[in-house]
N, C-alpha and C positions, 0 to 999 in steps of 0.2 A: 547550386551556386556555392553553398556553404562548404560542401565537400571539396569543391575545386580549390578554394582559398586555403582550406585546411591542408590539402595536399601540397600547396606551395610552401606553407610554413613547415610542415613536417619534412619536406625535402630540402629545406634550407635554401629555397630559391635556386636550385641547381639548374632549372630549365630556363632561367631568365638572365638577361645581361645585367651587369653591375648597376648601370644607370637606371634601368627599368626597375630593378629590385629596390634601389634606394628611393626612387620616386614613389614606389608603392607603399613602403612602410614608414617613411620619414614623417615626422610631425612638424607642423608649421604654426608658429605663434608669433604675434606682433606685440611689442612692448609699448604700452600706452605712455609710459614715463621714461625718463632717462635712467640709466643704470644706477647712478648715484642716489636717485630718489628712493630706490627700493631698500637701501640700507642693508641691514643684516638678514633680510628675508631670503628664503630659499625656495627655488623652483627649478624645473628643468629649463625654462626659458632664460632665467637669470644665469644659470651655470653655462648655458650655451653662449650667451652674450659675453661673459667673462672670458671664455675660451676663444671666442672669435677675436677679442681684443688682444689676446696673447700673441697670435701669429699674424694678425692683419694690422695691428696697431690700435692704440687707444683712440685715435681720431675717428675710426670707423664706427665707434659705439657711443659717441657723445650725444647724438641727437635722439629725439623721441621717434617712436614708430619703427624701431629696429625690427627687422624681419628675421626670426630665428628658426632655421630648419635643422632638425637634429634627429638622431636615432638613439636608442637606448642600448648601451653595451652591456656585456655580461661581466665586465671587470670595472672596478675592483670587486672582488668577491665580498659578499655580505654587506656591501655599501648600499645606502638608500638609492632609490631611483633618481632622485634629484642630483646625485653626484655622479651618475653614470650616463649623463647626456653628452653625446659627442656631436659637434657641428658637422653637417654634411659637407661643408666646404673643404674640410681637411682632406677628403679623398681626392680632391682635384689639385692639391698642392704637389710640389715636387717630392720625390721619394724620400730624400733626406729630411725634409721638413716634416713630412707625414710621419715618418718613423720616430723622429724626435718627440713630437707632441703626443702621438698616440702612446708611446712608452711612458711619457710623463703623466698623462691623464689616466691610463689604465693601470699604472703602477706594476706593470708586468711586461716582459719582452715576449710578445706573442710569436715572434719568428715569422709567421705568415700574416701579413697585414691585409689579407682579403677581407672585405666587409662581412662575408658570411661567417668568418671565424670570430668576429668582434660582436656581432648582433646578439642580443639576448632573446633567443627564439622562444623560450618559455614565457617571457613577458608578453610577447606579441600573440602567442597562442592563448594566453589567459585573456588578453584584451579582445581578441576575435571571439573566443568562446563566450564571453559575457554578452557580446552583441548577438551571437547566434541564439543564446538562451532567451534574450529579451524579445527577439523578432520571430523565432521559429519554435524552439523546443518547449518553452513555458506555455505559450498559447496552445500548442498541440496537446500538452499534458492536461491542461484545464479542459480541453474538449475530449478527453479520454482517448487520445490518439497515441499510439506507440511512438517513442522517441525517434523522429526521422533522421537525426544526426547522432548515432550512437557514440561517436568519439567525443561528444560534448555531454557529459553526464548532467543529470538534473541537480540543482542545488539541494542541500539538505532540508531547507524549509519546505521546498516543493515536495520532496519525498515524504515528509511528515504529513503534509496536507493530503497527498494521494492515499497514504495509509489510513488516514482518518475517514476519507470518503469511502474507501473500499473495506473498511472494518466490518466484518460480518457479524461481530458480537455487539455492535453499538445498538443500544436500545432507543426506540423512538420516544421523543418527548410527548407528554400528554397533550400539550398545546397543538402538536402537529396533527392530532386526530380530529381537530375541529376546523371547520371552514366557515368564514364569515360570509353570509349571503344577505341580500336585500330582503326586507320583510315581505314585499309584494310577491316574491318568487315562491313563498311557502304556500302549500295547499292547506289553508286553515280549516276549511270545511271537512276535508278528509281526515285531518287530525282529530277533530271533534267527533266525527262519525265513527271512527275506529281507533280509540285511544290505545288499544293493545298492539297496534301495528308498529309502534316504535321499537318493540323488542325489549328484552331484558338488558340491564346494564352489563351483566357478565358477558353477553354475546356481542357487545359493541366492538366493532373493529375486528372481529374474529374471521369474518367471511373473506374480505379482500386480502388473502395471503399473498405475500411476495414470494419470489423464487427463493428456495431454501438451498443452503450450501452446507456441507459437512464441516464439523470442527476438526476431527482427526480421523480420516477414512471412515466417516460416521455412517451408522445405520439410522440413527435418530439425530436430527439436527435442529438447532434452535431457529425460531422464527426471526428473520432479520428485517432490516429496514426496507421500506418500500422504495420505489424509484422516486427521485426528486420531482420529476415532472408529473403533472396531473394526468393520470390515465384512468380509464374506466376499469373497475375491478373485474377480473375474469369470473365468469359464473362458476358456482360450485360444481354443477353438473356440466360436463363437457358437451352433452347433447343440447344444452341451452344455446350454444353458439349457432345451431342450425336455424334456418329461416322458420318462421311460424307455420307456414303453409308449404307443403311439398307440391311442386308443379305437376300438372297432369301429364302423364307420359304420351297421351294421344295428341294433346294440343301443343305442348312445349317439351319436346324430347330433349333438347340441349339443356334446358333449365332443370329437367328431371335428372339427367345424367350428372350435372354439376352438383345437385343436391346429394345424390347417392355417393359420389366420389368423396364429398366432404364427410359424409356419415361413415363411409368405409375407413377413411383415414383416422377418425376418432376411435372407431372400434379396434383398428389395428394397433393403435397406441395403447389402448386399454388392455388388449390381450398381451402385448409385449411386456407391459408393467406387471401384469399378474404372473406371467411366466418367470420374470426375474425374482419376484417375491416368493412365489409358492411352487415353482417348478412346473413340470408337465402334469397333466391330470392323471396320467397312468401311474405316477408315483404315489398318489394318495388313494385312500379308500374309495371304492366305487359304489358302495351302498348308499342308501338314503341318509343314514346318520353321518357318514363321512362327507357327503356332499353338503349337508347342512352346516357342519363345522367349518368346512372350507369356505362356504359363502359368508359365514360370520367372520372368519378370519380376514377374508378379503375386505369386508366392510371396515373392520377395525384398522387394518394396516395400510389402508389407502385413504384414510380420513385424517383430518387435523386433530391433534391432541391438545386440549386445554388443561394445563396443569393446575389442579386445585390445591393440592397439599403435598409436601414432601416431609416424610416422617422417618427419623432414624430408628433402626431396629437393634436388637441385642447382638446380631451378627456383625462383626467389624467390617466396615466398608459397604454394607448393604443398606440401601435406602428404599423405603416403601413409598411409591408414588401413586396418588389418586388422581386420575385423569378423566376428563369428560370427553367421550367419543360418541358422536352421533346421538346426543341427548341421553347417554347412559354413562354412569360412573364405573370405571374399571380400576382394578388395583394391580399395579405392576411392581416388580422388584428391579432396582437399578444398582449396579455395582459402581461405586464412585472411588476413583483412586485418590490417594493422598498426594498433594503437591506442596513442595517446599522449595523456597528460593534461597540460594546461597550467593552472597556477594563476596567475591574473592579479591585478594590483593594482587594476585598473578593470574595468568591466562590458563592455567592448568589446575585440574582438580587434585586435591590431596590423594595420596596413594592409600586409600582406604576402600576395600572391596566389600560391597553389600549386595548379595544376590537378590535379583528381582527389582533393582532400582534402575531406572532409565534416566540418564542425564542429558540435558539439552541446553546449549548456550542460547540465551535470548538477548535481544538488543532493544534499545529505545523504550525501556520500562522506567517508570518513575518510582523511585523509592521514597519512603517516608523521610520527612525533614530535609528533603533535597539532597540526599546522599548520592554521589555519582555511582552509576551502574555500568562501568566499562567491562567488568568481568562477572556478569550475572549468569548463574546457571539455574535451570529449573529441574528439580528432581521429582519424578513421578514413580509411585510404587503402590501396590495394593496395601490396603489398611492393615492386613494381617502381617505383612512384612514390616510396616511401620511400628506395630506393637511388639512383634517378636524380636526384631533386631535393634532394640533400643540402645544397647551398649555400643554396637558398632556405629550407629547413627550419632550417638553422643560424641564418640571419638572424632567423627567427621565434622560435627558442628563446632566442636571446641578446638579444632586444628588451628595452628598459628597463622596459616594463610587465609583463614576465613575472617572477613571483616564484619559480616552480619548474617543472621538467619531470619527469614521472614515467612509468615503464614503457616507456622507450625500449629497454631491453635484455631485455625479456621474450621468451623463445623462442616461436616461432609454435606449436610443438607443445604448449607449456603453455597458450597462449591457446586453442587448439582444444579441449584437455581441459577448460578452465574453461567454455567455451561448450557443449560437447556432454555433459559428464558421462561416466558409464560405460555408460549404456544410452540409446539414442535410437531414434526411429522416424520414418518418412516422414510429413510432415504431409498428411493426407488433404484438408485444405481448399484446398490448392494444386492447380491444374489442370496436368496434364502432368508428365512425368518426363524426366530426361535420356535421350536415345535410346540411349545405350550406357553400360554400367557403367564404361567407360574414360574417359568425359567427366567432368571434374572438377565437384564441387559448389562453388558460390560461397558461402563462409561469410558474406560481407557481406549477401547477400540470400536465401540458401537454408538457412542453418543457424541 
């Protein structure tokens, strides 16, 4: 239905008769008081009443309850809407009268006095679009449904709300990890009998991991927010999803077959993930030592990593990460790029070339002290480039077109913490892994 009426407006009512078109888009308002009582007030109805009096006579508009039917014209240009109201009755007048008053009101000789050339189609498209947003597109967006009417874009406030909801880097609030429950639902006897069953504070909330997404074609991705609705956390071991008891093949063959199919599916997914991460078995060592290292690597790279500490090293751009994997602490090297933000006065970067620097324009970022960020660029580079090319970068930062430079002094350990969060995992969509845990992960392409 929305697309039907949009087609009518975009086609300027070419498929409709004049009377039908005017009846469709005209507005009808009744004046509760006489025209004199409104004084110097301005409105589309008052303008329509005054113009009705011009060509019908003052006697027609003296009484209360005057019915004003009008359309909004596109002329005079840049005039407010209240001054562009044209009474519908003028189109039923004689041609000479119609031409005289339309030329007077529109302040322009249109030549063709067809209603389609007079109507402000952009005004009516905006009016219809606001109603479509209210009734169709905004409710659809809030239900995570793609815009059903693409010709009517979402308002900017809705786009901001959608970006906030889908922000993969948003951290969960501490209060969201706790659920208020009635006291009678708690198993008090069990708590007293086994006080250690509550687990360590460090492990709280680590098991129910939500689905992870990469930051930039990532191999390691930050733990993101869980789904808003309450769902039961998936078991750490995929085999835990199987029924506790396997049906007997002799007594319940269908149940046994259903159980086996579910198990085969889990095993197939596990094999597929191992192949993506570690390749085919023929590519690795086939002896007992090679098999042992392969099994250890599979355990490490298919588990959740809880980051305990990030420590800067003497090597520029290299961060030493201490992570907890399957109750064991591992030491990893992470390469973190330097990120600098330039707020420019124009839409183009200065003509200063620095090898190894990647520039990307970003939008909807909030700068300190409320500075506008219409032309904000993010520069990413290895730390070695940031240290080596100091002179060229200073030329860029002090260029006359640069309004401000931000985050030049952010420690790399803080940058890594912002990118990784507190819990991360290896991205199973990426093929291959570092051949050694001592090889550093590149934060620019792998984290």
